[in-house]
C-alpha positions, 0 to 999 in steps of 0.5 A: 497458493503459499502464504508468508507470514508478512506481506509488503505495502508500497506506496507509490505517488501517481498524479492524482495520488496516492496508491499502495502496491502490495504482495499479498495474494488475498488483494489480487484474488479480492480486486484482480490487481495487487494495486490499490488507491489510497484517499491520499491526493497527490498534495499529501505528504510522503511521510503524513501517509506513511505514517497513517498506512501504517497505523492501519495495517499492524504485522504488515511492512509499509514503505514508500516506492523508491 
């Protein structure tokens, strides 16, 4: 499996909370999925969730789903 230097994390708002989808193969290997929940409810503002997840993941591209 070839690894890249920078992986992307995309934040997705569901009905119950914020999820993060990543292209990091380690996530898929460890958890069996590319999508994981975050601790943020759906009521959390997108800008706050984005800022918090970016701060926790330096070196990753973190963005909101379109």
